Gaussian input, Z-matrix of N, CA and C with variables (Angstrom, degrees):
# hf/3-21g

backbone

0 1
 N
 C     1     B1
 C     2     B2     1     A1
 N     3     B3     2     A2     1     D1
 C     4     B4     3     A3     2     D2
 C     5     B5     4     A4     3     D3
 N     6     B6     5     A5     4     D4
 C     7     B7     6     A6     5     D5
 C     8     B8     7     A7     6     D6
 N     9     B9     8     A8     7     D7
 C    10    B10     9     A9     8     D8
 C    11    B11    10    A10     9     D9
 N    12    B12    11    A11    10    D10
 C    13    B13    12    A12    11    D11
 C    14    B14    13    A13    12    D12
 N    15    B15    14    A14    13    D13
 C    16    B16    15    A15    14    D14
 C    17    B17    16    A16    15    D15
 N    18    B18    17    A17    16    D16
 C    19    B19    18    A18    17    D17
 C    20    B20    19    A19    18    D18
 N    21    B21    20    A20    19    D19
 C    22    B22    21    A21    20    D20
 C    23    B23    22    A22    21    D21
 N    24    B24    23    A23    22    D22
 C    25    B25    24    A24    23    D23
 C    26    B26    25    A25    24    D24
 N    27    B27    26    A26    25    D25
 C    28    B28    27    A27    26    D26
 C    29    B29    28    A28    27    D27
 N    30    B30    29    A29    28    D28
 C    31    B31    30    A30    29    D29
 C    32    B32    31    A31    30    D30
 N    33    B33    32    A32    31    D31
 C    34    B34    33    A33    32    D32
 C    35    B35    34    A34    33    D33
 N    36    B36    35    A35    34    D34
 C    37    B37    36    A36    35    D35
 C    38    B38    37    A37    36    D36
 N    39    B39    38    A38    37    D37
 C    40    B40    39    A39    38    D38
 C    41    B41    40    A40    39    D39
 N    42    B42    41    A41    40    D40
 C    43    B43    42    A42    41    D41
 C    44    B44    43    A43    42    D42
 N    45    B45    44    A44    43    D43
 C    46    B46    45    A45    44    D44
 C    47    B47    46    A46    45    D45
 N    48    B48    47    A47    46    D46
 C    49    B49    48    A48    47    D47
 C    50    B50    49    A49    48    D48
 N    51    B51    50    A50    49    D49
 C    52    B52    51    A51    50    D50
 C    53    B53    52    A52    51    D51
 N    54    B54    53    A53    52    D52
 C    55    B55    54    A54    53    D53
 C    56    B56    55    A55    54    D54
 N    57    B57    56    A56    55    D55
 C    58    B58    57    A57    56    D56
 C    59    B59    58    A58    57    D57
 N    60    B60    59    A59    58    D58
 C    61    B61    60    A60    59    D59
 C    62    B62    61    A61    60    D60
 N    63    B63    62    A62    61    D61
 C    64    B64    63    A63    62    D62
 C    65    B65    64    A64    63    D63
 N    66    B66    65    A65    64    D64
 C    67    B67    66    A66    65    D65
 C    68    B68    67    A67    66    D66
 N    69    B69    68    A68    67    D67
 C    70    B70    69    A69    68    D68
 C    71    B71    70    A70    69    D69
 N    72    B72    71    A71    70    D70
 C    73    B73    72    A72    71    D71
 C    74    B74    73    A73    72    D72
 N    75    B75    74    A74    73    D73
 C    76    B76    75    A75    74    D74
 C    77    B77    76    A76    75    D75
 N    78    B78    77    A77    76    D76
 C    79    B79    78    A78    77    D77
 C    80    B80    79    A79    78    D78
 N    81    B81    80    A80    79    D79
 C    82    B82    81    A81    80    D80
 C    83    B83    82    A82    81    D81
 N    84    B84    83    A83    82    D82
 C    85    B85    84    A84    83    D83
 C    86    B86    85    A85    84    D84
 N    87    B87    86    A86    85    D85
 C    88    B88    87    A87    86    D86
 C    89    B89    88    A88    87    D87
 N    90    B90    89    A89    88    D88
 C    91    B91    90    A90    89    D89
 C    92    B92    91    A91    90    D90
 N    93    B93    92    A92    91    D91
 C    94    B94    93    A93    92    D92
 C    95    B95    94    A94    93    D93
 N    96    B96    95    A95    94    D94
 C    97    B97    96    A96    95    D95
 C    98    B98    97    A97    96    D96
 N    99    B99    98    A98    97    D97
 C   100   B100    99    A99    98    D98
 C   101   B101   100   A100    99    D99
 N   102   B102   101   A101   100   D100
 C   103   B103   102   A102   101   D101
 C   104   B104   103   A103   102   D102
 N   105   B105   104   A104   103   D103
 C   106   B106   105   A105   104   D104
 C   107   B107   106   A106   105   D105
 N   108   B108   107   A107   106   D106
 C   109   B109   108   A108   107   D107
 C   110   B110   109   A109   108   D108
 N   111   B111   110   A110   109   D109
 C   112   B112   111   A111   110   D110
 C   113   B113   112   A112   111   D111
 N   114   B114   113   A113   112   D112
 C   115   B115   114   A114   113   D113
 C   116   B116   115   A115   114   D114
 N   117   B117   116   A116   115   D115
 C   118   B118   117   A117   116   D116
 C   119   B119   118   A118   117   D117
 N   120   B120   119   A119   118   D118
 C   121   B121   120   A120   119   D119
 C   122   B122   121   A121   120   D120
 N   123   B123   122   A122   121   D121
 C   124   B124   123   A123   122   D122
 C   125   B125   124   A124   123   D123
 N   126   B126   125   A125   124   D124
 C   127   B127   126   A126   125   D125
 C   128   B128   127   A127   126   D126
 N   129   B129   128   A128   127   D127
 C   130   B130   129   A129   128   D128
 C   131   B131   130   A130   129   D129
 N   132   B132   131   A131   130   D130
 C   133   B133   132   A132   131   D131
 C   134   B134   133   A133   132   D132
 N   135   B135   134   A134   133   D133
 C   136   B136   135   A135   134   D134
 C   137   B137   136   A136   135   D135
 N   138   B138   137   A137   136   D136
 C   139   B139   138   A138   137   D137
 C   140   B140   139   A139   138   D138
 N   141   B141   140   A140   139   D139
 C   142   B142   141   A141   140   D140
 C   143   B143   142   A142   141   D141
 N   144   B144   143   A143   142   D142
 C   145   B145   144   A144   143   D143
 C   146   B146   145   A145   144   D144
 N   147   B147   146   A146   145   D145
 C   148   B148   147   A147   146   D146
 C   149   B149   148   A148   147   D147
 N   150   B150   149   A149   148   D148
 C   151   B151   150   A150   149   D149
 C   152   B152   151   A151   150   D150
 N   153   B153   152   A152   151   D151
 C   154   B154   153   A153   152   D152
 C   155   B155   154   A154   153   D153
 N   156   B156   155   A155   154   D154
 C   157   B157   156   A156   155   D155
 C   158   B158   157   A157   156   D156
 N   159   B159   158   A158   157   D157
 C   160   B160   159   A159   158   D158
 C   161   B161   160   A160   159   D159
 N   162   B162   161   A161   160   D160
 C   163   B163   162   A162   161   D161
 C   164   B164   163   A163   162   D162
 N   165   B165   164   A164   163   D163
 C   166   B166   165   A165   164   D164
 C   167   B167   166   A166   165   D165
 N   168   B168   167   A167   166   D166
 C   169   B169   168   A168   167   D167
 C   170   B170   169   A169   168   D168
 N   171   B171   170   A170   169   D169
 C   172   B172   171   A171   170   D170
 C   173   B173   172   A172   171   D171
 N   174   B174   173   A173   172   D172
 C   175   B175   174   A174   173   D173
 C   176   B176   175   A175   174   D174
 N   177   B177   176   A176   175   D175
 C   178   B178   177   A177   176   D176
 C   179   B179   178   A178   177   D177
 N   180   B180   179   A179   178   D178
 C   181   B181   180   A180   179   D179
 C   182   B182   181   A181   180   D180
 N   183   B183   182   A182   181   D181
 C   184   B184   183   A183   182   D182
 C   185   B185   184   A184   183   D183
 N   186   B186   185   A185   184   D184
 C   187   B187   186   A186   185   D185
 C   188   B188   187   A187   186   D186
 N   189   B189   188   A188   187   D187
 C   190   B190   189   A189   188   D188
 C   191   B191   190   A190   189   D189
 N   192   B192   191   A191   190   D190
 C   193   B193   192   A192   191   D191
 C   194   B194   193   A193   192   D192
 N   195   B195   194   A194   193   D193
 C   196   B196   195   A195   194   D194
 C   197   B197   196   A196   195   D195
 N   198   B198   197   A197   196   D196
 C   199   B199   198   A198   197   D197
 C   200   B200   199   A199   198   D198
 N   201   B201   200   A200   199   D199
 C   202   B202   201   A201   200   D200
 C   203   B203   202   A202   201   D201
 N   204   B204   203   A203   202   D202
 C   205   B205   204   A204   203   D203
 C   206   B206   205   A205   204   D204
 N   207   B207   206   A206   205   D205
 C   208   B208   207   A207   206   D206
 C   209   B209   208   A208   207   D207
 N   210   B210   209   A209   208   D208
 C   211   B211   210   A210   209   D209
 C   212   B212   211   A211   210   D210
 N   213   B213   212   A212   211   D211
 C   214   B214   213   A213   212   D212
 C   215   B215   214   A214   213   D213
 N   216   B216   215   A215   214   D214
 C   217   B217   216   A216   215   D215
 C   218   B218   217   A217   216   D216
 N   219   B219   218   A218   217   D217
 C   220   B220   219   A219   218   D218
 C   221   B221   220   A220   219   D219
 N   222   B222   221   A221   220   D220
 C   223   B223   222   A222   221   D221
 C   224   B224   223   A223   222   D222
 N   225   B225   224   A224   223   D223
 C   226   B226   225   A225   224   D224
 C   227   B227   226   A226   225   D225
 N   228   B228   227   A227   226   D226
 C   229   B229   228   A228   227   D227
 C   230   B230   229   A229   228   D228
 N   231   B231   230   A230   229   D229
 C   232   B232   231   A231   230   D230
 C   233   B233   232   A232   231   D231
 N   234   B234   233   A233   232   D232
 C   235   B235   234   A234   233   D233
 C   236   B236   235   A235   234   D234
 N   237   B237   236   A236   235   D235
 C   238   B238   237   A237   236   D236
 C   239   B239   238   A238   237   D237
 N   240   B240   239   A239   238   D238
 C   241   B241   240   A240   239   D239
 C   242   B242   241   A241   240   D240
 N   243   B243   242   A242   241   D241
 C   244   B244   243   A243   242   D242
 C   245   B245   244   A244   243   D243
 N   246   B246   245   A245   244   D244
 C   247   B247   246   A246   245   D245
 C   248   B248   247   A247   246   D246
 N   249   B249   248   A248   247   D247
 C   250   B250   249   A249   248   D248
 C   251   B251   250   A250   249   D249
 N   252   B252   251   A251   250   D250
 C   253   B253   252   A252   251   D251
 C   254   B254   253   A253   252   D252
 N   255   B255   254   A254   253   D253
 C   256   B256   255   A255   254   D254
 C   257   B257   256   A256   255   D255
 N   258   B258   257   A257   256   D256
 C   259   B259   258   A258   257   D257
 C   260   B260   259   A259   258   D258
 N   261   B261   260   A260   259   D259
 C   262   B262   261   A261   260   D260
 C   263   B263   262   A262   261   D261
 N   264   B264   263   A263   262   D262
 C   265   B265   264   A264   263   D263
 C   266   B266   265   A265   264   D264
 N   267   B267   266   A266   265   D265
 C   268   B268   267   A267   266   D266
 C   269   B269   268   A268   267   D267
 N   270   B270   269   A269   268   D268
 C   271   B271   270   A270   269   D269
 C   272   B272   271   A271   270   D270
 N   273   B273   272   A272   271   D271
 C   274   B274   273   A273   272   D272
 C   275   B275   274   A274   273   D273

   B1=1.4608
   B2=1.5053
   B3=1.3392
   B4=1.4506
   B5=1.5525
   B6=1.3201
   B7=1.4558
   B8=1.5262
   B9=1.3191
   B10=1.4787
   B11=1.5214
   B12=1.3236
   B13=1.4575
   B14=1.5383
   B15=1.3308
   B16=1.4639
   B17=1.5309
   B18=1.3086
   B19=1.4445
   B20=1.5074
   B21=1.3403
   B22=1.4658
   B23=1.5378
   B24=1.3326
   B25=1.4686
   B26=1.5115
   B27=1.3530
   B28=1.4458
   B29=1.5429
   B30=1.3096
   B31=1.4812
   B32=1.4985
   B33=1.3196
   B34=1.4890
   B35=1.5437
   B36=1.3340
   B37=1.4683
   B38=1.5130
   B39=1.3119
   B40=1.4531
   B41=1.5174
   B42=1.3387
   B43=1.4728
   B44=1.5287
   B45=1.3429
   B46=1.4676
   B47=1.5235
   B48=1.3474
   B49=1.4659
   B50=1.5248
   B51=1.3292
   B52=1.4536
   B53=1.5281
   B54=1.3357
   B55=1.4917
   B56=1.4978
   B57=1.3543
   B58=1.4555
   B59=1.5394
   B60=1.3455
   B61=1.4769
   B62=1.5316
   B63=1.3064
   B64=1.4688
   B65=1.5222
   B66=1.3076
   B67=1.4619
   B68=1.5348
   B69=1.3301
   B70=1.4699
   B71=1.5271
   B72=1.3205
   B73=1.4754
   B74=1.5249
   B75=1.3525
   B76=1.4736
   B77=1.5193
   B78=1.3435
   B79=1.4661
   B80=1.5188
   B81=1.3349
   B82=1.4767
   B83=1.5360
   B84=1.3067
   B85=1.4813
   B86=1.5130
   B87=1.3261
   B88=1.4605
   B89=1.5215
   B90=1.3031
   B91=1.4592
   B92=1.5242
   B93=1.3208
   B94=1.4619
   B95=1.5449
   B96=1.2965
   B97=1.4668
   B98=1.5239
   B99=1.3143
   B100=1.4544
   B101=1.5153
   B102=1.3041
   B103=1.4628
   B104=1.5158
   B105=1.3449
   B106=1.4485
   B107=1.5185
   B108=1.3373
   B109=1.4703
   B110=1.5414
   B111=1.3524
   B112=1.4525
   B113=1.5509
   B114=1.3147
   B115=1.4421
   B116=1.5498
   B117=1.3340
   B118=1.4573
   B119=1.5299
   B120=1.3317
   B121=1.4592
   B122=1.5329
   B123=1.3254
   B124=1.4421
   B125=1.5262
   B126=1.3287
   B127=1.4431
   B128=1.4969
   B129=1.3451
   B130=1.4901
   B131=1.5307
   B132=1.3428
   B133=1.4680
   B134=1.5132
   B135=1.2864
   B136=1.4824
   B137=1.5255
   B138=1.3195
   B139=1.4719
   B140=1.5109
   B141=1.3385
   B142=1.4649
   B143=1.5013
   B144=1.3113
   B145=1.4771
   B146=1.5560
   B147=1.3358
   B148=1.4572
   B149=1.5229
   B150=1.3474
   B151=1.4594
   B152=1.5246
   B153=1.3070
   B154=1.4747
   B155=1.5191
   B156=1.3093
   B157=1.4441
   B158=1.5348
   B159=1.3146
   B160=1.4752
   B161=1.5259
   B162=1.3356
   B163=1.4597
   B164=1.5411
   B165=1.3356
   B166=1.4553
   B167=1.5296
   B168=1.3177
   B169=1.4656
   B170=1.5594
   B171=1.3377
   B172=1.4731
   B173=1.5335
   B174=1.3190
   B175=1.4343
   B176=1.5348
   B177=1.3265
   B178=1.4736
   B179=1.5148
   B180=1.3199
   B181=1.4570
   B182=1.5174
   B183=1.3128
   B184=1.4757
   B185=1.5343
   B186=1.3484
   B187=1.4355
   B188=1.5283
   B189=1.3516
   B190=1.4646
   B191=1.5166
   B192=1.3190
   B193=1.4530
   B194=1.5395
   B195=1.3305
   B196=1.4578
   B197=1.5055
   B198=1.3211
   B199=1.4564
   B200=1.5329
   B201=1.3145
   B202=1.4685
   B203=1.4938
   B204=1.3184
   B205=1.4502
   B206=1.5301
   B207=1.3456
   B208=1.4471
   B209=1.5205
   B210=1.3274
   B211=1.4866
   B212=1.4995
   B213=1.3097
   B214=1.4561
   B215=1.5246
   B216=1.3471
   B217=1.4742
   B218=1.5339
   B219=1.3266
   B220=1.4623
   B221=1.5057
   B222=1.3212
   B223=1.4702
   B224=1.5275
   B225=1.3408
   B226=1.4520
   B227=1.5335
   B228=1.3092
   B229=1.4797
   B230=1.5412
   B231=1.2996
   B232=1.4542
   B233=1.5373
   B234=1.3458
   B235=1.4561
   B236=1.5191
   B237=1.3363
   B238=1.4624
   B239=1.5321
   B240=1.3370
   B241=1.4519
   B242=1.5128
   B243=1.3230
   B244=1.4589
   B245=1.5386
   B246=1.3394
   B247=1.4685
   B248=1.5315
   B249=1.3410
   B250=1.4666
   B251=1.5297
   B252=1.3215
   B253=1.4599
   B254=1.5291
   B255=1.2875
   B256=1.4723
   B257=1.5181
   B258=1.3112
   B259=1.4753
   B260=1.5487
   B261=1.2995
   B262=1.4548
   B263=1.5168
   B264=1.3168
   B265=1.4621
   B266=1.5387
   B267=1.3273
   B268=1.4611
   B269=1.5195
   B270=1.3247
   B271=1.4540
   B272=1.5303
   B273=1.3091
   B274=1.4460
   B275=1.5106
   A1=111.43
   A2=115.85
   A3=120.81
   A4=109.64
   A5=117.64
   A6=120.82
   A7=111.45
   A8=116.22
   A9=119.17
   A10=110.10
   A11=117.10
   A12=121.07
   A13=111.60
   A14=116.05
   A15=118.89
   A16=111.28
   A17=118.90
   A18=121.16
   A19=111.42
   A20=116.39
   A21=120.68
   A22=111.27
   A23=116.30
   A24=119.18
   A25=111.67
   A26=117.04
   A27=120.89
   A28=110.92
   A29=116.65
   A30=120.22
   A31=110.64
   A32=117.54
   A33=120.85
   A34=109.80
   A35=117.76
   A36=120.48
   A37=111.15
   A38=117.23
   A39=121.45
   A40=110.42
   A41=116.19
   A42=120.69
   A43=110.67
   A44=117.09
   A45=121.54
   A46=111.07
   A47=115.43
   A48=119.39
   A49=111.74
   A50=118.57
   A51=119.92
   A52=112.01
   A53=115.01
   A54=119.40
   A55=111.25
   A56=116.72
   A57=120.15
   A58=111.31
   A59=117.07
   A60=121.01
   A61=110.11
   A62=116.41
   A63=120.44
   A64=111.23
   A65=117.84
   A66=121.06
   A67=110.28
   A68=116.53
   A69=120.43
   A70=110.93
   A71=116.88
   A72=121.32
   A73=110.74
   A74=116.41
   A75=117.27
   A76=111.62
   A77=117.40
   A78=118.88
   A79=111.01
   A80=116.61
   A81=118.80
   A82=111.26
   A83=116.83
   A84=120.36
   A85=110.02
   A86=118.69
   A87=121.55
   A88=112.03
   A89=117.83
   A90=122.68
   A91=113.49
   A92=116.60
   A93=124.07
   A94=112.39
   A95=117.22
   A96=119.96
   A97=108.67
   A98=117.43
   A99=122.43
   A100=109.13
   A101=115.09
   A102=121.98
   A103=109.37
   A104=118.15
   A105=120.25
   A106=112.50
   A107=117.79
   A108=118.75
   A109=111.09
   A110=115.30
   A111=119.35
   A112=106.80
   A113=115.94
   A114=121.22
   A115=112.85
   A116=115.89
   A117=118.66
   A118=112.12
   A119=117.03
   A120=121.52
   A121=109.85
   A122=117.32
   A123=120.97
   A124=110.18
   A125=119.67
   A126=121.04
   A127=112.00
   A128=117.12
   A129=120.40
   A130=110.17
   A131=117.40
   A132=120.96
   A133=110.56
   A134=117.46
   A135=121.64
   A136=110.06
   A137=117.96
   A138=120.69
   A139=110.75
   A140=117.51
   A141=119.32
   A142=111.45
   A143=117.46
   A144=120.91
   A145=109.96
   A146=115.40
   A147=118.15
   A148=112.87
   A149=116.86
   A150=120.40
   A151=112.51
   A152=117.60
   A153=120.68
   A154=113.10
   A155=119.27
   A156=120.22
   A157=113.79
   A158=120.93
   A159=118.79
   A160=113.47
   A161=117.92
   A162=120.03
   A163=111.66
   A164=116.04
   A165=120.29
   A166=112.76
   A167=117.45
   A168=122.31
   A169=112.61
   A170=120.45
   A171=117.45
   A172=113.56
   A173=116.44
   A174=120.76
   A175=110.61
   A176=115.65
   A177=119.90
   A178=110.90
   A179=118.29
   A180=120.15
   A181=112.03
   A182=116.18
   A183=122.15
   A184=112.05
   A185=116.82
   A186=120.77
   A187=113.76
   A188=117.76
   A189=118.72
   A190=109.87
   A191=115.92
   A192=122.41
   A193=108.61
   A194=116.44
   A195=121.38
   A196=112.35
   A197=116.55
   A198=121.03
   A199=109.05
   A200=115.71
   A201=119.98
   A202=113.52
   A203=118.89
   A204=122.22
   A205=108.56
   A206=115.80
   A207=120.72
   A208=107.18
   A209=115.54
   A210=121.12
   A211=112.07
   A212=120.51
   A213=121.12
   A214=113.14
   A215=121.14
   A216=117.89
   A217=111.84
   A218=117.52
   A219=120.24
   A220=111.90
   A221=116.77
   A222=121.06
   A223=110.44
   A224=117.01
   A225=120.53
   A226=109.38
   A227=117.21
   A228=120.76
   A229=111.48
   A230=117.87
   A231=121.58
   A232=110.16
   A233=116.70
   A234=121.12
   A235=112.32
   A236=116.09
   A237=119.69
   A238=110.88
   A239=116.34
   A240=119.73
   A241=110.84
   A242=117.54
   A243=121.45
   A244=111.03
   A245=116.06
   A246=118.97
   A247=111.61
   A248=116.46
   A249=119.71
   A250=111.44
   A251=116.47
   A252=119.91
   A253=110.75
   A254=117.32
   A255=121.09
   A256=110.62
   A257=116.91
   A258=121.33
   A259=109.06
   A260=117.04
   A261=120.04
   A262=110.18
   A263=117.67
   A264=120.71
   A265=112.72
   A266=115.85
   A267=118.55
   A268=116.24
   A269=118.37
   A270=118.23
   A271=112.70
   A272=118.73
   A273=118.51
   A274=112.18
   D1=-37.31
   D2=-178.80
   D3=-66.04
   D4=-36.33
   D5=179.14
   D6=-64.17
   D7=-39.91
   D8=179.19
   D9=-66.96
   D10=-38.36
   D11=177.40
   D12=-63.48
   D13=-41.59
   D14=179.23
   D15=-67.93
   D16=-37.07
   D17=175.27
   D18=-63.97
   D19=-43.49
   D20=177.50
   D21=-61.09
   D22=-41.83
   D23=177.67
   D24=-63.49
   D25=-39.08
   D26=178.79
   D27=-64.19
   D28=-42.10
   D29=177.67
   D30=-64.68
   D31=-39.91
   D32=178.79
   D33=-66.65
   D34=-35.95
   D35=176.12
   D36=-63.71
   D37=-41.00
   D38=178.81
   D39=-64.54
   D40=-44.04
   D41=178.38
   D42=-62.80
   D43=-39.84
   D44=176.56
   D45=-55.59
   D46=-49.77
   D47=-177.51
   D48=-69.08
   D49=-34.01
   D50=175.33
   D51=-60.26
   D52=-43.29
   D53=178.53
   D54=-64.24
   D55=-45.65
   D56=179.84
   D57=-60.73
   D58=-46.55
   D59=-179.98
   D60=-63.93
   D61=-40.11
   D62=178.88
   D63=-61.98
   D64=-42.50
   D65=179.85
   D66=-64.93
   D67=-48.07
   D68=179.94
   D69=-61.63
   D70=-42.68
   D71=178.79
   D72=-62.41
   D73=-41.33
   D74=179.57
   D75=-67.13
   D76=-34.26
   D77=175.95
   D78=-66.98
   D79=-42.07
   D80=-179.76
   D81=-63.97
   D82=-34.29
   D83=177.00
   D84=-74.07
   D85=-39.80
   D86=-178.74
   D87=-65.40
   D88=-34.57
   D89=179.79
   D90=-91.65
   D91=11.90
   D92=176.28
   D93=59.03
   D94=32.13
   D95=171.33
   D96=-83.94
   D97=-37.23
   D98=171.94
   D99=-111.03
   D100=143.57
   D101=-176.75
   D102=-110.41
   D103=123.73
   D104=-178.90
   D105=-77.29
   D106=-3.86
   D107=172.31
   D108=-71.23
   D109=-20.97
   D110=173.73
   D111=-73.48
   D112=125.87
   D113=-173.70
   D114=-60.40
   D115=-41.56
   D116=179.61
   D117=-64.03
   D118=-44.77
   D119=178.77
   D120=-62.59
   D121=-40.62
   D122=179.90
   D123=-64.54
   D124=-42.05
   D125=-179.29
   D126=-66.33
   D127=-41.42
   D128=178.31
   D129=-65.25
   D130=-45.42
   D131=179.57
   D132=-62.98
   D133=-40.88
   D134=179.68
   D135=-66.30
   D136=-39.59
   D137=178.29
   D138=-61.92
   D139=-47.43
   D140=-179.99
   D141=-67.69
   D142=-34.93
   D143=176.85
   D144=-61.77
   D145=-45.65
   D146=-178.45
   D147=-70.01
   D148=-28.37
   D149=178.16
   D150=-75.55
   D151=-35.01
   D152=-173.35
   D153=-99.14
   D154=-20.92
   D155=-177.40
   D156=-61.65
   D157=-37.89
   D158=175.63
   D159=-61.98
   D160=-23.85
   D161=175.00
   D162=-80.65
   D163=-34.39
   D164=-175.49
   D165=-80.56
   D166=-36.24
   D167=-169.52
   D168=-56.77
   D169=-47.51
   D170=178.66
   D171=-63.07
   D172=-33.58
   D173=179.42
   D174=-70.07
   D175=-43.12
   D176=178.34
   D177=-63.59
   D178=-34.40
   D179=177.56
   D180=-68.57
   D181=-31.51
   D182=-177.79
   D183=-80.75
   D184=-39.88
   D185=-174.93
   D186=-79.33
   D187=148.86
   D188=176.00
   D189=-71.54
   D190=162.78
   D191=179.15
   D192=-72.44
   D193=123.37
   D194=-179.59
   D195=-109.38
   D196=23.03
   D197=-179.37
   D198=81.75
   D199=-126.49
   D200=-177.65
   D201=-89.43
   D202=4.60
   D203=-177.42
   D204=-96.95
   D205=125.13
   D206=178.62
   D207=-113.72
   D208=109.21
   D209=-179.13
   D210=-93.91
   D211=0.68
   D212=-176.88
   D213=-61.53
   D214=-38.99
   D215=177.07
   D216=-63.09
   D217=-36.25
   D218=177.32
   D219=-63.35
   D220=-42.07
   D221=179.47
   D222=-67.15
   D223=-37.40
   D224=177.67
   D225=-64.50
   D226=-43.13
   D227=178.14
   D228=-62.45
   D229=-41.34
   D230=176.72
   D231=-62.86
   D232=-41.63
   D233=177.98
   D234=-63.79
   D235=-41.85
   D236=177.78
   D237=-64.21
   D238=-40.46
   D239=178.39
   D240=-64.65
   D241=-41.70
   D242=179.06
   D243=-62.43
   D244=-42.10
   D245=177.38
   D246=-63.50
   D247=-38.85
   D248=176.86
   D249=-61.76
   D250=-44.00
   D251=179.57
   D252=-63.10
   D253=-42.65
   D254=179.02
   D255=-62.44
   D256=-44.63
   D257=-179.38
   D258=-64.12
   D259=-46.31
   D260=-177.04
   D261=-66.30
   D262=-39.58
   D263=-176.50
   D264=-71.27
   D265=-44.43
   D266=-172.27
   D267=-101.15
   D268=-14.45
   D269=-175.32
   D270=-116.09
   D271=-16.02
   D272=179.68
   D273=-109.56

């Protein structure tokens, strides 16, 4: 049982870092520090978008429109943290 909990924590850690990298990458693109006309930057940004969008989409459908502010990554990070606490508390 402990091995399953450790694997789940590892997967949650990877998801945490994917969300963080996706947010930072989107900020760099939004402020024109990175240019998506560069093929490598476009491929990396597209990869992170495709990895994180399934996590964001249900939250974006549920939340009201806040203009240009997207709080779905923050809610995903809070959810990942809550799952980590539950796993650590009850399975380890």
